[in-house]
C-alpha beads as a LAMMPS data file, in Angstrom:
LAMMPS data file: protein, C-alpha beads

73 atoms
72 bonds

1 atom types
1 bond types

-500.0 500.0 xlo xhi
-500.0 500.0 ylo yhi
-500.0 500.0 zlo zhi

Masses

1 110.0

Atoms # bond

1 1 1 138.190 234.221 -474.073
2 1 1 137.531 231.451 -471.516
3 1 1 136.748 233.991 -468.757
4 1 1 134.131 235.617 -470.991
5 1 1 132.455 232.245 -471.654
6 1 1 132.384 231.407 -467.954
7 1 1 130.968 234.853 -467.134
8 1 1 128.212 234.436 -469.725
9 1 1 127.346 230.974 -468.427
10 1 1 127.275 232.298 -464.871
11 1 1 124.906 235.102 -465.940
12 1 1 122.532 232.654 -467.642
13 1 1 122.305 230.427 -464.567
14 1 1 121.927 233.370 -462.185
15 1 1 119.763 235.764 -464.222
16 1 1 117.639 233.463 -466.373
17 1 1 117.189 230.493 -464.026
18 1 1 117.694 232.200 -460.622
19 1 1 120.331 229.693 -459.512
20 1 1 122.832 230.562 -456.825
21 1 1 126.246 230.655 -458.474
22 1 1 129.654 230.141 -456.890
23 1 1 132.721 230.644 -459.046
24 1 1 135.913 229.010 -457.845
25 1 1 139.321 229.768 -459.355
26 1 1 142.011 227.163 -458.846
27 1 1 145.535 227.952 -457.701
28 1 1 147.873 227.038 -460.551
29 1 1 150.572 226.007 -458.051
30 1 1 148.411 223.292 -456.475
31 1 1 147.094 220.060 -458.014
32 1 1 143.772 220.783 -459.715
33 1 1 142.282 217.427 -458.703
34 1 1 143.010 218.030 -455.000
35 1 1 141.463 221.495 -455.104
36 1 1 138.386 220.208 -456.933
37 1 1 137.934 217.394 -454.412
38 1 1 138.050 219.943 -451.576
39 1 1 135.584 222.274 -453.325
40 1 1 133.128 219.454 -454.054
41 1 1 133.426 218.053 -450.526
42 1 1 132.741 221.480 -449.072
43 1 1 129.717 221.928 -451.332
44 1 1 128.285 218.555 -450.332
45 1 1 128.794 219.267 -446.626
46 1 1 126.998 222.598 -446.981
47 1 1 124.178 221.695 -449.412
48 1 1 123.567 217.940 -449.021
49 1 1 119.795 217.864 -449.521
50 1 1 117.528 215.984 -451.898
51 1 1 116.503 219.153 -453.751
52 1 1 120.034 220.446 -454.396
53 1 1 121.375 220.618 -457.936
54 1 1 125.093 220.921 -458.642
55 1 1 126.114 221.966 -462.130
56 1 1 129.863 221.683 -462.449
57 1 1 131.766 223.384 -465.274
58 1 1 135.519 222.907 -465.479
59 1 1 137.245 225.333 -467.843
60 1 1 140.715 223.880 -467.540
61 1 1 142.893 221.281 -469.159
62 1 1 142.995 217.557 -468.665
63 1 1 144.652 214.473 -470.050
64 1 1 143.940 210.783 -470.239
65 1 1 146.550 208.767 -468.339
66 1 1 146.445 205.107 -467.272
67 1 1 142.686 204.804 -468.011
68 1 1 142.001 207.842 -465.817
69 1 1 141.154 211.448 -466.633
70 1 1 143.633 213.775 -464.905
71 1 1 142.624 217.429 -464.484
72 1 1 145.665 219.644 -464.879
73 1 1 144.384 223.194 -464.334

Bonds

1 1 1 2
2 1 2 3
3 1 3 4
4 1 4 5
5 1 5 6
6 1 6 7
7 1 7 8
8 1 8 9
9 1 9 10
10 1 10 11
11 1 11 12
12 1 12 13
13 1 13 14
14 1 14 15
15 1 15 16
16 1 16 17
17 1 17 18
18 1 18 19
19 1 19 20
20 1 20 21
21 1 21 22
22 1 22 23
23 1 23 24
24 1 24 25
25 1 25 26
26 1 26 27
27 1 27 28
28 1 28 29
29 1 29 30
30 1 30 31
31 1 31 32
32 1 32 33
33 1 33 34
34 1 34 35
35 1 35 36
36 1 36 37
37 1 37 38
38 1 38 39
39 1 39 40
40 1 40 41
41 1 41 42
42 1 42 43
43 1 43 44
44 1 44 45
45 1 45 46
46 1 46 47
47 1 47 48
48 1 48 49
49 1 49 50
50 1 50 51
51 1 51 52
52 1 52 53
53 1 53 54
54 1 54 55
55 1 55 56
56 1 56 57
57 1 57 58
58 1 58 59
59 1 59 60
60 1 60 61
61 1 61 62
62 1 62 63
63 1 63 64
64 1 64 65
65 1 65 66
66 1 66 67
67 1 67 68
68 1 68 69
69 1 69 70
70 1 70 71
71 1 71 72
72 1 72 73
């Protein structure tokens, strides 16, 4: 069900608004937060311009721990 929602959202951004779309799938054996930091850092290094828009959608799980949100994959 989640994959279908992500696919539909991707289609809306790409087809209706003509945005470039990159889908990243996290490795369940690695820490989600580390992978996300690497993905976001790579995006910023590649597209760091004033007219760049990043829309980030995380379709995973998370928990609230020690006043911090922890993404768990």
